[in-house]
C-alpha positions as CSV (number, residue, x, y, z in Angstrom):
1,X,-21.3,52.1,-37.6
2,X,-23.7,49.8,-35.8
3,X,-22.7,47.0,-38.5
4,X,-19.9,46.1,-36.5
5,X,-21.6,45.5,-33.4
6,X,-23.7,43.1,-35.6
7,X,-20.3,41.6,-36.8
8,X,-19.0,40.5,-33.5
9,X,-17.6,43.8,-32.6
10,X,-19.3,42.9,-28.9
11,X,-16.7,39.9,-28.8
12,X,-13.7,41.9,-28.7
13,X,-15.0,44.4,-25.8
14,X,-13.5,42.5,-22.4
15,X,-14.8,44.1,-19.1
16,X,-12.5,44.8,-16.4
17,X,-12.9,46.7,-12.7
18,X,-11.6,49.6,-14.0
19,X,-14.1,49.7,-17.7
20,X,-13.6,48.2,-21.0
21,X,-10.7,47.1,-22.6
22,X,-10.7,47.5,-26.4
23,X,-8.5,46.2,-29.2
24,X,-7.3,48.5,-32.1
25,X,-5.2,48.5,-34.7
26,X,-4.1,52.2,-36.4
27,X,-3.6,53.0,-39.5
28,X,-1.2,56.3,-39.1
29,X,-0.8,59.3,-41.3
30,X,-3.7,59.4,-43.3
31,X,-5.9,62.5,-44.8
32,X,-8.1,62.7,-41.6
33,X,-9.9,60.5,-38.3
34,X,-12.1,58.0,-39.1
35,X,-12.8,54.8,-37.3
36,X,-12.8,52.5,-39.8
37,X,-14.7,49.6,-38.8
38,X,-14.5,46.3,-37.6
39,X,-11.3,44.0,-39.0
40,X,-12.2,40.0,-38.1
41,X,-9.0,39.4,-38.8
42,X,-7.5,40.9,-36.2
43,X,-11.0,41.1,-34.0
44,X,-10.1,45.2,-33.6
45,X,-11.7,48.1,-34.2
46,X,-9.5,49.9,-37.1
47,X,-8.7,53.6,-36.5
48,X,-7.4,56.0,-39.4
49,X,-5.2,58.2,-37.5
50,X,-3.6,62.2,-38.9
51,X,-0.3,62.2,-37.1
52,X,2.7,60.5,-37.8
53,X,3.7,57.6,-35.7
54,X,6.6,60.0,-33.8
55,X,7.3,60.8,-30.3
56,X,3.9,59.8,-29.8
57,X,1.8,61.8,-31.6
58,X,-0.6,58.9,-33.0
59,X,-1.0,57.8,-29.6
60,X,-2.0,61.1,-28.4
61,X,-4.2,61.9,-31.2
62,X,-5.7,58.3,-30.7
63,X,-6.5,59.0,-27.2
64,X,-7.9,62.6,-27.5
65,X,-10.4,61.7,-30.1
66,X,-11.7,58.3,-28.8
67,X,-11.9,60.5,-25.0
68,X,-14.3,62.4,-27.7
69,X,-16.1,59.6,-28.6
70,X,-16.8,57.7,-25.3
71,X,-17.1,60.7,-24.0
72,X,-14.5,58.9,-21.1
73,X,-11.0,58.6,-20.0
74,X,-8.6,56.2,-22.8
75,X,-5.8,55.1,-21.5
76,X,-3.0,52.5,-23.9
77,X,-2.2,49.5,-21.7
78,X,-0.6,47.5,-24.4
79,X,1.1,47.9,-27.7
80,X,2.0,51.8,-27.0
81,X,4.5,51.4,-29.8
82,X,2.8,49.0,-32.1
83,X,-0.5,49.4,-34.8
84,X,-2.0,46.6,-32.9
85,X,-3.2,48.0,-29.1
86,X,-4.9,47.4,-26.5
87,X,-7.0,50.8,-24.9
88,X,-9.1,50.5,-21.6
89,X,-12.2,53.2,-21.9
90,X,-13.0,54.1,-18.0
91,X,-16.3,53.0,-19.1
92,X,-18.6,50.0,-19.2
93,X,-19.5,48.3,-21.6
94,X,-23.0,49.1,-22.9
95,X,-21.8,53.0,-23.2
96,X,-19.1,52.3,-25.2
97,X,-20.9,50.2,-27.8
98,X,-23.9,53.1,-27.9
99,X,-21.1,55.4,-28.2
100,X,-19.8,53.8,-31.2
101,X,-23.3,53.0,-32.8
102,X,-23.7,56.9,-32.7
103,X,-20.7,57.7,-34.6
């Protein structure tokens, strides 16, 4: 994942008083959960989910898996019913970058 940081991923992170906002693009119905990489066109982290986007299952999977990666609470603050979302990770920008470079 370090290549995402090298390709400008850091610019898509916005620090706020509550944590770090992260733009993501989800791809539902995959074979396994994966952080695919950084999409420069959308300036977002691309994530493959296994769940279908029905009854909030994909959003639940997204939050649960990312909470494990970031070791912090994750909330969807925009795009609840869309593929492009803004997440709030309750951690500072440096911690978010460090977690992604490890995964």
